[in-house]
N, C-alpha and C positions, 0 to 999 in steps of 0.2 A: 413578290419579294419581300422579305421578312425586314431587310434593313431599311427598303423603301418605306414601309410602314412605319418603322421606328423614326424615319426621318420626319415623315407626317405627323406623328404623335408630339414630336418637339419643334416643330414647324421651322426646321433646318432647310437650307437650300440644298443641301446633299449630306451624304453621310459616306465615310470611306469602307470600302470592302476590301480585305485581306483576300489574296488567292487567286483573284482574276489577273492578275500580271503573268505575261507570258502564255496565257490560253487565247483560245479563239473566239472567246465571247465577246470580246470588244469588236471583232469584224461583223457579228450577226446582231449587236444590240447597240444601235447608234446613240441611244440614250444614256449611255455610260461614258464617262470621260475620265482623262486623266488630270491631275492636279497636283501640284507640288506643295509639301508640308512646309509652311513658313519659317516653322521652328529647327527642322532637321534637313530640309531640301530634300527629301526622298518623296518620290513621286507614287501617288496611290489612284487606284481606280476608285470613282465616286458613282454613286447612284442618286437619281432626283427622288424628291418624297412622293409617297404614293398617299394621297388624301382622298379617298372615293366621297362623291357625294352623297351615295347610301350604301349601307351595307345590311343585308339581312344575316342574322345570325341565329343558331339553334341554341336552345337552352334546356336543362332538365327541368328547373323550376325557376319561377319568379313571383314578384309581388306586384300589386297594383301601381307601385310608385316606380317601377322599372329597375329595381335590385333583382339581379338574376345569377343562377349559378350555371356555369357551362363547364364542359370537358376541359380539363388541363392540356390534353394532348393536342389540342388545336391552338390557333393563335388569335380567338376570338376577343379577347378583352384588347390586344393590340388593334385588331380590325376596328372594334367599336371606339377607341380610343382616337383613331386617326381619321375615322369618317365623319362628315359633317353632320349627318343624321344616321340614326341605326335602329332598326326594328329588330325586337327579339321575338323569336317564335318559341314559346315555351310548351313542355310537355304537361306541367302542372302548375296551377295557380294556387299558391301558399300564402301564409302571412308572413310580414317581413320577418319576424324572428325565426321563421323557418328557412330561411334562404341561406343558411349557412353552409358553406361548401364542406363536402365530404372528402374522402381519399380521391386523388385524381379529379378534383373539380377547383375551379376558381371562381371567386365572387366578382360581379362587374357591378360597379356603383350606378344608382340611378341617373347621375349626371351624364353618362354616356349613353343612355338609352333614351329614345325619342317615343317608342311606341313598344307595347306588349302584345302579342296576338297568341290567345289560348289555343292551340293547336295540337291536342294529343296525337301522335303518329305524324307530326310535321316534318320529321326528317325521311321518312319513307321517299324512295325505295332503299336509301341508305338506312343504318341502323342508328340506335340510340342506346349504348352499352347498359345493361340491367334493366332495359325496359322492352327493347325488340330488337333482333339481329337484321342484318343485311337481306333484303330480299334478292337473293341471287338469281331467282328465276325472272323476276321483273327487270332486274338489272341487264340480263341478257335479252330480254324482249327491246329495251331501251338501246343496248349497243347496236343491236340488228338493225333496229328501226333508223338508228342515226347513220347508217351507210350512204344513204343517198336522200335527196330533198325530198321525193314521192313518199317514200316509207315513213320518213320522220314527220311529215305534215300529217300523215294517216295516226301517227302515235299521238300527236299534239291534239288532234282532234278527238281521240278516244279517250286520252287521260287529262288533257288538260282543259280543253275547252267544252266537251260534253258535260262533265259532271256538274250540277248546280252548286255544289260546295264542297269543302275538303271531306267531309263524312260521306258523302255520297262517293268521292274518289276512293276513299279507304274502303268503302263497301265493293266498289268495282274490281278492286286488286286482290280482294280477300285478305284485307290486313287483320293481322292477330297480333297483339301485344304477349311478350313472353308470358306464359302462364294464364294467358286469357282467352 
């Protein structure tokens, strides 16, 4: 929940959420509470902070010191800032002066990144806009495998545990970046 991450970034005990009053959300989320605003007396729903121990995010490019550029359509900066430790999986390693964000990208400063892992194709089977598309056929394999424990275990064996490394995984799935 986005607001929980915002509370985590600011080290707040909770953050108010507008719009949950009168909904069934409180009956299915015992972690959501009601508090009275000390200034107005109005009651609000509040969510607790989300402060993950670890976050793994995907970035289009990054430098050795941890400066990265990621897609603005995701909440990677917020997640990195709220997490105690963050690993950035990057498509391309560049010099620090080349980590400038382009259109629809945001910069995340090295202070929020604890490790950088160069792994072109690292978002597979999801996509990385401008680099490669979602692998819809592999996603269908994954969804079918996830329907029961036995088939999911077979999927894990074939695609996660068997490959020696990321490059072998990409070869096994027939990965191709756009235009390559």
